[in-house]
C-alpha positions as CSV (number, residue, x, y, z in Angstrom):
1,M,162.2,109.9,14.8
2,P,159.5,110.0,12.2
3,N,159.0,113.7,12.3
4,M,161.8,116.2,12.0
5,P,162.3,118.1,15.2
6,S,162.2,121.9,14.9
7,S,164.8,123.0,17.5
8,R,168.2,122.1,18.8
9,D,166.8,121.4,22.3
10,Q,164.2,119.0,20.9
11,V,166.8,117.2,18.9
12,L,169.0,116.8,22.0
13,I,166.1,115.4,24.0
14,E,165.1,112.9,21.3
15,I,168.7,111.8,20.8
16,N,169.2,111.3,24.5
17,E,166.0,109.2,24.7
18,L,166.8,107.2,21.6
19,L,170.3,106.2,22.9
20,S,169.0,105.5,26.4
21,K,166.3,103.2,25.1
22,H,168.9,101.2,23.1
23,G,171.5,100.4,25.6
24,F,173.7,103.5,25.8
25,D,174.7,105.2,29.0
26,T,174.3,108.9,28.4
27,S,175.6,112.0,30.1
28,N,173.9,115.3,31.0
29,I,173.6,117.8,28.3
30,Y,176.4,120.4,28.1
31,D,175.4,123.5,26.1
32,R,178.6,125.5,26.3
33,S,181.0,122.8,25.2
34,C,182.6,121.4,22.1
35,F,180.3,118.4,22.7
36,D,176.7,118.4,23.9
37,L,176.3,114.8,24.9
38,V,178.5,111.8,25.7
39,A,177.2,108.3,25.2
40,R,178.7,104.8,25.7
41,R,177.6,101.3,24.7
42,E,180.2,98.7,25.4
43,L,183.4,99.8,23.6
44,L,181.7,102.5,21.5
45,L,182.1,106.0,23.0
46,L,180.5,108.9,21.2
47,L,181.1,112.7,21.7
48,M,178.2,114.4,20.0
49,K,177.5,118.0,19.0
50,V,174.0,119.0,17.9
51,L,173.2,122.0,15.7
52,V,170.2,123.0,13.6
53,N,172.5,124.4,11.0
54,V,175.8,122.5,10.8
55,D,177.5,125.5,9.1
56,G,177.6,127.0,12.6
57,F,180.1,124.4,13.7
58,S,183.4,126.3,14.1
59,P,187.0,125.1,13.4
60,A,187.8,125.8,17.0
61,H,185.1,123.5,18.3
62,A,186.2,120.8,15.8
63,H,189.8,121.1,17.0
64,E,188.7,120.8,20.6
65,I,186.4,117.8,20.1
66,K,189.1,116.0,18.1
67,R,191.7,116.5,20.9
68,V,189.3,115.2,23.6
69,S,188.2,112.3,21.3
70,K,191.9,111.2,20.8
71,I,192.5,111.1,24.5
72,F,189.5,109.0,25.2
73,L,189.5,106.9,22.0
74,A,186.1,108.3,21.3
75,S,184.2,109.0,18.1
76,P,183.2,112.6,17.5
77,L,179.9,113.1,15.7
78,L,177.9,116.1,14.6
79,I,174.1,115.8,14.3
80,G,172.3,118.5,12.3
81,L,169.1,119.3,10.5
82,K,170.4,121.4,7.6
83,S,173.3,123.1,5.9
84,K,172.5,126.6,4.7
85,N,168.9,126.2,3.4
86,E,169.1,122.5,2.5
87,I,167.9,119.7,4.7
88,L,170.4,117.0,5.5
89,E,169.4,113.8,3.7
90,E,168.7,110.6,5.5
91,D,171.4,107.9,5.3
92,V,174.0,110.3,3.9
93,V,177.2,111.2,5.7
94,Y,178.4,114.8,5.4
95,E,181.6,116.4,6.9
96,R,182.6,119.6,8.6
97,H,186.2,120.4,9.6
98,G,187.1,116.7,9.6
99,I,184.1,115.6,11.7
100,P,181.4,113.3,10.3
101,V,177.9,114.9,10.1
102,I,174.5,113.1,9.9
103,A,170.9,113.9,10.3
104,P,168.9,112.6,13.3
105,T,167.0,110.1,11.1
106,T,170.4,108.6,10.1
107,L,171.3,108.1,13.7
108,H,167.9,106.5,14.4
109,N,168.5,104.1,11.5
110,I,171.9,103.1,12.9
111,V,170.8,102.7,16.5
112,V,167.4,101.0,15.9
113,E,167.7,99.3,12.6
114,E,171.5,98.8,12.4
115,I,171.4,100.3,8.9
116,Y,174.7,102.1,8.4
117,P,174.9,104.8,5.7
118,E,176.9,104.0,2.5
119,I,176.6,107.4,0.7
120,F,178.7,110.4,1.6
121,A,178.5,113.9,0.3
122,D,181.6,115.7,-1.0
123,R,182.4,118.5,-3.4
124,G,180.7,117.6,-6.7
125,G,177.9,115.4,-5.3
126,Y,177.3,112.1,-3.6
127,Y,179.7,109.1,-3.6
128,V,180.1,105.6,-2.3
129,Q,183.2,103.5,-1.6
130,I,183.4,100.2,-3.5
131,D,184.9,97.0,-2.2
132,G,187.4,96.5,-5.0
133,Q,188.4,93.0,-3.9
134,V,184.8,91.8,-4.1
135,V,184.3,93.4,-7.6
136,K,187.5,91.7,-8.9
137,E,186.6,88.3,-7.4
138,I,183.1,88.2,-8.7
139,R,184.1,89.6,-12.2
140,E,186.7,86.8,-12.5
141,Q,184.2,84.1,-11.3
142,Q,181.8,85.2,-14.0
143,N,184.7,85.2,-16.6
144,L,184.2,88.9,-17.3
145,S,187.2,91.0,-18.5
146,L,187.7,94.5,-17.3
147,K,186.3,95.7,-20.7
148,D,183.3,93.4,-20.5
149,L,182.3,94.8,-17.1
150,A,183.1,98.3,-18.2
151,D,180.9,98.1,-21.3
152,Q,177.9,96.8,-19.2
153,A,178.4,99.5,-16.6
154,H,178.9,102.3,-19.2
155,V,182.2,103.3,-17.8
156,S,185.8,102.9,-19.1
157,R,188.0,99.9,-18.5
158,E,190.4,102.2,-16.6
159,T,187.5,103.2,-14.2
160,I,186.8,99.5,-13.4
161,Y,190.5,98.9,-12.7
162,K,190.5,101.9,-10.4
163,Y,187.4,100.6,-8.5
164,E,189.1,97.3,-8.0
165,T,192.3,98.8,-6.8
166,G,190.5,101.3,-4.5
167,R,191.9,104.3,-6.2
168,V,188.6,106.1,-6.9
169,R,185.1,106.3,-5.4
170,A,182.0,105.8,-7.4
171,Q,178.7,107.7,-7.9
172,P,175.8,105.8,-6.3
173,D,174.1,105.1,-9.7
174,T,177.2,103.5,-11.1
175,A,177.7,101.4,-8.0
176,F,174.1,100.2,-7.9
177,L,174.4,99.2,-11.6
178,L,177.5,97.2,-10.9
179,E,175.7,95.5,-8.1
180,S,172.9,94.6,-10.4
181,I,175.4,93.2,-13.1
182,L,177.4,91.2,-10.6
183,N,174.4,90.2,-8.4
184,M,176.5,91.0,-5.3
185,K,176.7,93.8,-2.8
186,I,179.9,95.8,-3.5
187,T,179.5,99.0,-1.5
188,L,181.0,99.6,1.9
189,S,179.4,101.4,4.8
190,V,180.9,104.7,5.8
191,N,183.0,104.3,9.0
192,L,181.3,106.9,11.2
193,F,182.9,105.8,14.4
194,Q,186.5,106.4,13.9
195,T,188.8,107.9,16.5
196,P,190.7,110.9,15.1
197,Q,194.2,110.0,14.1
198,Q,197.0,110.8,16.6
199,E,199.2,113.6,15.5
200,N,202.8,114.3,16.5
201,S,202.5,117.1,19.1
202,T,204.3,118.4,22.2
203,E,201.2,120.1,23.6
204,T,200.7,117.4,26.3
205,K,203.9,118.7,28.0
206,E,202.8,122.3,28.2
207,G,199.6,122.2,30.2
208,E,198.6,123.3,33.7
209,P,198.9,122.5,36.5
210,R,202.7,122.4,36.2
211,E,203.0,120.2,39.2
212,L,201.4,117.3,37.3
213,V,203.6,118.0,34.3
214,D,206.7,118.0,36.4
215,L,205.6,114.7,38.1
216,G,205.4,113.0,34.7
217,F,201.9,113.5,33.4
218,G,201.0,114.6,30.0
219,V,198.4,117.4,30.4
220,I,196.1,119.0,27.8
221,N,194.2,122.1,28.9
222,T,190.8,122.5,27.3
223,N,188.8,125.7,26.7
224,R,185.4,124.4,25.4
225,T,184.6,121.5,27.8
226,P,182.9,121.0,31.2
227,F,186.4,120.4,32.7
228,D,189.7,122.3,32.7
229,A,192.2,119.6,31.6
230,L,192.9,116.0,30.8
231,A,195.9,114.3,32.4
232,Q,197.6,111.0,31.7
233,P,200.9,109.4,32.8
234,E,203.5,109.7,30.1
235,T,204.7,106.2,30.9
236,K,202.3,103.3,31.3
237,I,201.8,102.3,34.9
238,S,199.4,99.4,34.4
239,K,197.8,97.6,31.4
240,K,194.9,100.2,31.5
241,T,195.8,103.7,32.7
242,E,192.9,105.9,31.7
243,P,193.1,109.7,31.3
244,L,192.0,111.7,34.3
245,I,189.4,114.4,34.0
246,T,190.7,117.4,35.9
247,D,189.4,120.6,37.3
248,L,191.5,123.3,38.8
249,E,190.7,125.6,41.8
250,K,191.2,128.9,39.9
251,N,189.9,131.0,42.8
252,R,186.4,129.5,42.3
253,N,183.9,129.7,45.1
254,Q,182.5,126.6,46.8
255,K,179.2,126.6,44.9
256,V,181.0,126.7,41.5
257,L,183.3,123.9,42.6
258,E,180.3,121.8,43.7
259,R,178.6,122.4,40.4
260,M,181.7,121.3,38.6
261,A,181.9,118.2,40.8
262,T,178.5,117.2,39.5
263,N,179.8,117.4,36.0
264,L,182.9,115.5,36.8
265,K,181.0,112.6,38.3
266,D,178.5,112.5,35.4
267,L,181.2,112.4,32.8
268,S,183.4,110.0,34.7
269,D,180.5,107.5,35.1
270,V,179.7,107.6,31.3
271,I,183.3,107.7,30.0
272,G,184.6,105.2,32.5
273,T,187.5,107.1,33.9
274,D,188.5,108.9,37.1
275,S,188.3,112.6,37.9
276,V,190.1,114.9,40.3
277,F,190.2,118.4,41.6
278,I,193.7,120.0,41.9
279,M,193.5,122.6,44.7
280,E,195.9,125.4,45.7
281,K,194.6,126.0,49.2
282,K,196.8,124.9,52.1
283,K,193.7,123.6,54.0
284,I,193.3,119.9,53.5
285,I,190.1,119.0,51.6
286,E,190.0,115.4,50.5
287,S,186.9,115.6,48.3
288,I,184.2,117.8,46.9
289,D,180.8,116.1,46.6
290,G,182.6,112.7,46.2
291,I,185.3,113.9,43.7
292,P,188.8,113.4,45.2
293,V,190.9,116.4,45.8
294,V,194.7,116.6,45.6
295,H,196.6,119.7,46.5
296,N,199.5,121.2,44.6
297,W,201.8,121.0,47.6
298,E,201.0,117.3,48.0
299,I,202.0,116.7,44.3
300,E,205.3,118.5,44.8
301,E,206.2,116.0,47.5
302,M,205.5,113.0,45.2
303,K,208.1,111.2,43.1
304,S,206.1,109.5,40.4
305,P,202.6,109.4,38.8
306,A,202.0,106.1,40.6
307,E,202.1,107.9,44.0
308,F,199.5,110.4,42.7
309,L,197.2,107.6,41.4
310,K,197.6,105.8,44.7
311,M,196.5,108.9,46.7
312,L,193.6,109.4,44.3
313,A,192.4,105.8,44.8
314,E,192.6,106.1,48.6
315,R,190.6,109.3,48.6
316,R,188.1,107.9,46.2
317,E,187.6,104.8,48.4
318,C,187.0,107.1,51.4
319,N,184.0,108.7,49.8
């Protein structure tokens, strides 16, 4: 990405091409969602939102993408060109509402060159995280006291102690000076690909459809995604029980349901999980364009999530 793209659509196209060329499976682009693109390479699953101005990223979208990322053990990432009137700098990590933010060139450097950013922007300027254990080990190997190293780095003895114990971050110039003095790399890369921390919440017991909740599924309804809900058994059935991507009938006509089925198949393939329609109609429909269908009245007759998953597997195999 040598030249900066000028529009959001262009950025999305270039990111999709970049990831596809370097071993990622990528989804379709979803414009009216908390994420625009999903990409997977081996164990790394990315949920990405792309904006020209990252200040347009709302707290509501941040909350939703965090919820979805937690369920799928994915890493949310915001790609942007600028903040207010300032261009986002290459190899610097920013943050909006708890979501890491990078420029397209930074993503390019990570994917193509495996160069991970070490500098992050925060109130007051730019900072790096120092590997305090390395600093202490090298300092002691060189028979330097805390004061000796502090004097050479033009900081206080207390500051060096805080670096070594991980209590403070450093400004880049100070960190680079320390690296020159110790003749050793001491800065840490920013961990961009974290899964949001789980929070204590009862929201997974309050979703729809109620039939799944009553059967023993945790259900999270979503408002800004290409699907209606995520469902997962509250008790583990097997070693690997993935969340289900779920769409509800909601009096939608056949064309809308078929369009939603396309989205479900696309996302299921990239994320590596199953998807299902929950229907209210009495007429038996076993699938919509290859996506299994289970009816509310069928769920009411079941006794456990295992029965539901067994029916889902049988209807998937029939397609």
